[in-house]
C-alpha positions as CSV (number, residue, x, y, z in Angstrom):
1,M,17.0,181.3,87.3
2,F,16.1,177.7,88.4
3,G,19.8,176.7,88.7
4,S,20.4,179.9,91.1
5,I,17.6,178.7,93.1
6,L,18.7,175.1,93.6
7,V,22.4,176.3,94.2
8,F,21.0,179.1,96.8
9,L,18.8,176.1,98.7
10,L,22.0,174.0,98.5
11,V,24.1,176.5,100.1
12,L,21.3,177.2,102.9
13,S,21.0,173.4,103.8
14,I,24.8,172.9,103.9
15,L,24.9,175.7,106.5
16,V,22.1,174.9,108.7
17,L,22.6,171.1,108.3
18,V,26.1,171.4,109.4
19,H,25.1,173.6,112.4
20,E,22.6,171.2,113.4
21,F,24.6,168.2,113.1
22,G,27.2,169.8,115.6
23,H,24.2,169.8,118.1
24,F,23.5,166.6,117.4
25,M,26.7,165.1,117.6
26,V,27.6,166.5,121.0
27,A,24.2,165.7,122.1
28,K,24.7,162.0,121.4
29,H,28.0,162.0,122.8
30,F,26.5,163.1,126.5
31,G,23.6,160.8,126.3
32,V,20.9,163.2,125.2
33,M,18.2,161.5,123.2
34,V,17.9,163.1,119.9
35,E,14.1,162.5,119.1
36,E,14.4,163.9,115.6
37,F,17.0,164.8,112.8
38,G,15.1,166.6,110.1
39,F,16.4,167.1,106.6
40,G,14.4,170.1,105.3
41,L,11.6,171.9,107.3
42,P,8.0,170.1,108.2
43,P,5.8,169.1,107.1
44,R,7.3,165.6,107.5
45,L,7.2,163.6,104.0
46,F,8.6,160.6,105.3
47,G,11.0,159.2,108.0
48,K,13.0,156.3,109.4
49,K,13.8,155.6,113.2
50,I,17.0,154.3,113.9
51,G,17.4,153.7,117.8
52,D,16.2,156.7,119.7
53,T,16.3,159.0,116.6
54,L,13.7,159.7,113.9
55,Y,15.5,160.6,110.8
56,S,12.8,162.7,108.6
57,I,12.7,164.3,105.1
58,N,10.7,167.2,105.0
59,A,8.7,169.3,102.3
60,L,10.2,172.4,102.6
61,P,13.8,171.5,100.7
62,F,16.2,173.7,102.7
63,G,18.2,173.4,105.9
64,G,17.1,171.1,108.8
65,F,16.7,170.7,112.4
66,V,17.7,168.6,115.7
67,R,14.9,168.0,118.0
68,L,16.5,166.8,121.7
69,H,14.4,165.4,124.5
70,G,13.6,167.6,127.2
71,E,14.8,170.7,125.4
72,S,12.0,173.0,125.8
73,P,11.4,174.2,129.8
74,E,7.8,173.3,129.5
75,E,8.2,169.8,127.3
76,K,7.0,166.8,129.1
77,V,10.2,164.5,130.1
78,T,9.8,160.9,129.8
79,Y,13.3,160.1,130.0
80,P,15.0,162.2,132.9
81,K,18.6,160.8,132.2
82,K,18.3,161.6,128.7
83,S,17.1,165.0,128.8
84,F,18.7,168.1,127.8
85,L,17.8,170.0,130.8
86,K,18.6,167.6,133.2
87,K,22.3,167.3,132.0
88,S,25.0,169.6,133.8
89,K,25.4,173.3,132.6
90,R,29.0,172.4,131.1
91,K,27.4,169.6,128.9
92,R,24.5,171.9,127.9
93,I,26.8,174.7,127.1
94,A,29.0,172.2,125.0
95,I,25.7,170.9,122.9
96,I,24.8,174.7,122.2
97,V,28.3,176.0,121.6
98,A,28.7,172.8,119.0
99,G,26.8,174.5,116.1
100,V,28.6,177.4,116.3
101,I,32.1,175.4,116.2
102,M,30.7,173.4,113.4
103,N,30.1,176.6,111.3
104,F,33.8,177.9,112.1
105,L,35.1,174.4,111.0
106,L,33.0,174.7,107.8
107,A,34.2,177.8,106.8
108,I,38.0,176.8,107.3
109,T,37.3,173.8,105.4
110,A,35.5,175.7,102.7
111,F,38.4,178.4,102.4
112,A,40.9,175.4,102.8
113,I,39.5,173.7,99.8
114,T,39.7,176.9,97.6
115,Y,43.6,177.6,98.5
116,S,44.5,173.9,97.6
117,F,42.8,174.1,94.2
118,N,43.1,177.9,93.4
119,G,46.8,178.6,94.9
120,I,47.8,180.5,97.9
121,P,48.2,184.6,97.4
122,K,51.1,186.1,98.9
123,N,52.4,189.9,98.6
124,T,55.6,190.6,96.7
125,P,57.5,193.9,96.0
126,D,56.5,193.8,92.2
127,V,53.7,196.4,91.4
128,K,52.4,194.2,88.3
129,I,50.0,195.6,85.6
130,V,47.1,192.9,85.2
131,D,44.9,195.2,83.0
132,I,44.9,198.1,80.7
133,S,42.0,200.0,79.8
134,T,41.3,200.8,75.9
135,S,42.7,204.2,74.8
136,S,44.1,204.9,78.1
137,P,47.4,206.8,78.4
138,A,49.0,203.5,79.6
139,Q,47.8,201.8,76.2
140,V,48.4,204.7,74.1
141,A,52.1,204.8,75.7
142,G,52.9,201.4,75.0
143,L,52.4,199.7,78.3
144,I,51.1,196.0,78.4
145,V,49.7,193.6,80.7
146,G,52.6,192.0,82.8
147,D,54.8,194.9,83.1
148,I,56.1,195.6,86.2
149,V,56.7,199.0,87.5
150,R,59.9,199.9,89.3
151,K,59.9,203.4,89.4
152,V,57.7,206.4,88.9
153,G,59.8,209.4,87.9
154,K,62.8,208.8,90.1
155,T,61.2,207.0,93.0
156,V,61.3,203.2,93.6
157,V,57.7,201.9,94.0
158,S,56.8,198.3,95.7
159,T,53.3,198.7,96.8
160,N,50.1,199.7,95.2
161,D,49.6,202.6,97.6
162,E,53.2,204.0,96.7
163,F,52.3,203.9,92.8
164,I,48.8,205.4,93.4
165,S,49.9,208.2,95.4
166,L,52.8,209.1,92.9
167,V,50.6,209.1,89.8
168,D,47.9,211.2,91.5
169,Q,50.9,213.7,92.3
170,S,51.7,213.6,88.2
171,K,48.2,214.0,87.0
172,G,48.4,216.3,83.9
173,K,52.2,216.0,84.0
174,K,54.4,214.0,81.8
175,V,56.0,211.0,84.1
176,T,58.6,208.6,83.0
177,L,57.7,205.2,84.3
178,E,60.9,202.6,84.5
179,I,59.1,199.1,83.7
180,E,60.7,195.6,83.7
181,R,59.0,193.4,81.1
182,T,59.7,189.8,80.1
183,I,60.0,188.5,76.4
184,N,60.9,185.1,75.9
185,S,62.1,184.3,79.6
186,E,64.4,187.4,79.3
187,K,63.6,190.6,81.4
188,T,64.6,193.9,80.3
189,S,64.1,197.3,81.5
190,K,62.5,200.1,79.7
191,N,61.5,203.8,80.1
192,I,58.1,205.0,79.2
193,T,56.7,208.5,79.5
194,L,53.3,209.1,79.7
195,T,50.8,212.0,81.0
196,P,48.1,210.4,83.7
197,R,44.8,212.3,83.3
198,E,43.6,214.8,85.6
199,K,39.7,213.7,84.9
200,P,39.8,210.1,84.1
201,P,36.5,208.0,83.1
202,E,34.4,206.4,86.0
203,G,36.0,203.3,87.0
204,E,39.4,204.1,85.5
205,G,42.3,205.8,87.3
206,P,44.4,208.5,85.9
207,M,46.9,206.1,84.0
208,G,44.1,203.6,83.0
209,V,45.8,200.4,84.5
210,V,45.1,198.0,87.0
211,I,47.8,196.9,89.2
212,T,48.4,194.5,91.9
213,T,51.4,193.6,94.3
214,T,50.0,189.6,94.9
215,E,50.9,187.0,93.3
216,I,49.5,183.1,93.2
217,Y,51.7,180.5,94.8
218,Y,51.2,176.8,94.2
219,P,52.6,174.8,97.0
220,P,53.6,171.2,96.1
221,I,50.5,169.2,95.9
222,I,51.0,166.7,98.8
223,L,51.3,170.1,101.1
224,R,48.4,171.8,99.6
225,P,45.9,170.9,102.2
226,F,48.0,172.1,105.2
227,Y,48.5,175.2,103.4
228,G,45.0,175.6,102.9
229,I,44.0,174.5,106.3
230,Y,46.5,177.5,107.7
231,Y,45.3,180.2,105.5
232,G,41.6,178.9,105.6
233,F,41.8,179.1,109.4
234,K,43.4,182.9,109.3
235,D,40.6,183.7,106.7
236,A,38.1,182.7,109.0
237,V,39.3,184.6,111.9
238,F,39.8,187.7,109.4
239,W,35.8,187.1,108.4
240,G,34.9,186.9,112.1
241,K,36.3,190.2,112.9
242,N,34.8,191.6,110.3
243,V,31.5,190.4,111.1
244,I,31.6,191.5,114.6
245,L,32.7,194.7,113.8
246,G,29.8,194.7,111.2
247,F,27.3,193.8,113.9
248,Y,28.7,196.2,116.3
249,G,28.2,198.8,113.7
250,I,24.5,198.0,113.0
251,F,23.7,198.0,116.5
252,A,25.5,201.4,117.0
253,N,23.3,202.8,114.1
254,L,20.1,201.3,115.5
255,F,20.7,203.0,119.0
256,K,21.1,206.4,117.1
257,G,17.7,205.9,115.3
258,Q,19.5,205.3,112.1
259,V,18.5,202.4,109.9
260,P,21.0,200.2,108.5
261,Q,21.0,200.4,104.5
262,D,24.0,197.6,104.2
263,V,22.0,194.8,105.4
264,A,21.0,191.8,103.2
265,G,18.4,189.1,104.3
266,P,17.4,186.0,102.0
267,V,17.1,187.8,98.8
268,G,20.3,189.6,99.2
269,I,22.0,186.0,100.0
270,F,20.3,184.9,96.8
271,A,21.5,187.4,94.6
272,L,24.8,186.8,96.1
273,T,24.9,183.1,95.6
274,S,23.6,183.7,92.2
275,E,26.4,186.1,90.7
276,A,29.2,183.4,93.0
277,S,27.7,180.5,91.1
278,K,28.4,182.3,87.5
279,I,31.9,182.6,88.7
280,G,32.1,178.9,89.4
281,I,32.3,176.5,91.9
282,F,35.5,177.8,94.1
283,A,33.7,181.1,94.2
284,V,30.3,179.5,95.7
285,I,32.4,177.4,98.0
286,N,34.4,180.5,99.4
287,F,31.0,182.3,99.7
288,I,29.7,179.2,101.9
289,G,32.9,180.2,104.1
290,I,32.1,183.4,104.5
291,L,28.2,182.8,105.3
292,S,29.3,180.2,107.5
293,V,31.0,182.7,109.7
294,N,28.1,185.0,109.6
295,L,25.7,182.4,110.7
296,A,28.3,181.3,113.6
297,I,28.8,184.9,115.0
298,L,25.0,185.6,114.5
299,N,23.9,182.4,116.6
300,V,26.3,183.0,119.5
301,L,24.9,186.7,119.9
302,P,22.9,186.8,123.4
303,F,19.5,187.0,121.9
304,P,16.6,185.0,122.7
305,A,15.7,181.9,120.5
306,L,19.5,182.3,119.3
307,D,22.2,179.6,120.5
308,G,23.4,182.8,122.4
309,G,20.1,183.6,124.1
310,R,20.1,180.1,125.2
311,L,23.6,180.1,126.6
312,F,22.7,183.4,128.5
313,F,20.1,181.5,130.2
314,I,22.6,178.6,131.3
315,V,25.1,181.6,132.3
316,L,22.2,183.1,134.5
317,E,21.2,180.0,136.3
318,G,25.0,179.5,137.3
319,V,25.2,183.1,138.8
320,I,22.1,183.1,140.7
321,G,22.2,179.5,141.7
322,K,19.3,177.9,140.1
323,K,17.1,177.9,136.9
324,V,14.7,180.6,135.7
325,L,11.4,179.6,135.8
326,P,10.3,177.6,132.8
327,K,7.4,180.1,131.9
328,V,9.7,182.7,131.8
329,E,12.3,181.6,129.6
330,A,9.6,180.3,127.0
331,M,8.2,183.3,126.9
332,V,11.4,185.2,126.3
333,H,12.5,182.5,123.5
334,T,9.1,183.3,121.8
335,V,9.2,187.1,122.0
336,G,12.8,186.7,120.4
337,M,11.7,184.3,117.5
338,I,8.4,186.7,116.9
339,I,11.4,190.0,116.8
340,L,13.5,187.9,114.6
341,L,10.7,186.6,112.3
342,A,9.6,190.6,112.1
343,L,13.2,191.6,111.2
344,L,13.7,188.9,108.7
345,L,10.5,190.1,107.0
346,A,11.3,193.7,107.2
347,V,14.9,193.0,105.8
348,T,13.3,190.8,103.1
349,A,10.7,193.5,101.9
350,H,13.7,196.3,101.9
351,D,15.7,193.7,99.8
352,I,12.8,193.3,97.3
353,I,12.4,197.1,97.0
354,R,15.8,197.5,96.4
355,L,16.0,195.0,93.7
356,I,12.9,196.3,91.8
357,A,14.6,199.7,92.1
358,A,17.8,198.3,90.8
359,G,16.4,196.6,87.5
360,S,18.5,193.6,88.0
361,I,20.6,191.6,90.2
362,S,24.0,193.2,89.5
363,G,22.6,196.4,89.8
364,F,21.2,195.3,93.4
365,L,24.6,194.0,94.2
366,Q,26.1,197.3,93.6
367,G,23.9,198.9,95.9
368,V,24.5,196.2,98.6
369,V,28.2,196.2,98.6
370,K,29.1,199.9,97.9
């Protein structure tokens, strides 16, 4: 458990620090004074000032923060030329968006690392058997892991869906499979007859096999980082679309008066991180990529206290031609923060109740992802 907690804190710290580092670098680039770059959350343990910036180590060992000079509308500005609010709208937008961009870059990097070491999955026209259930029709008939199914009956199959559809049509009836089997590097064809079950055990199909049309491709070592970046970018876009659709579904349900059941908070993220760490380092890295995309999308939402909320006020300033009253903006962000904290507490309490009811992390996760 202690190891899982350390991994969880490390994952959160990476996500937040990378996000804050984006704000830090672009703020420095545009001449905004960064008063403090904190590792962890206050209270402060110690710090060292280098130039204008205090680099601090804080007591709560996760995440971090960047404090910009003149960031808050009510803050006293000592150096107007180095103040965030005194910069142009374009520069302020760039500083805010930098955190979101860094999270997307982190996601691409995480996915790229996973692909570079674990290979690139690609689709093939081969329906391959990768697992067989004990005492299933497939095992009794003599099918083995590695067999490639070429035909079900007289129909050629090249996708998982084709195989599943034909097997479902054959439940309770004998059907002949034409398979390709490799023995001592030689490929041979063989016909195997069996009867798919009408009522298979839970978690098993009628035939009792796990199939795939995906194989792992390992490019030359020198090219793997480039392949990794390409597929990492595609994965980041894929997860970005899924996260957006997920948020849309959540808000749509809320407007209908329905409480979302598949939302996980810190407890859920801890459970998922714990399970990923059991699989291995690359599962954790891949999970970091998924979380980073989630954080990027969440932060860009036009909600008070989030980066997207701050962007909204800058855009509003451009539309109406003047800044919103500092007291009004500060109040809106304060209310937004209170709402976010309340939602966080509610989701956390909901997660704890589900975890207790499930009796284990694995049971809890089945409830989250079902």
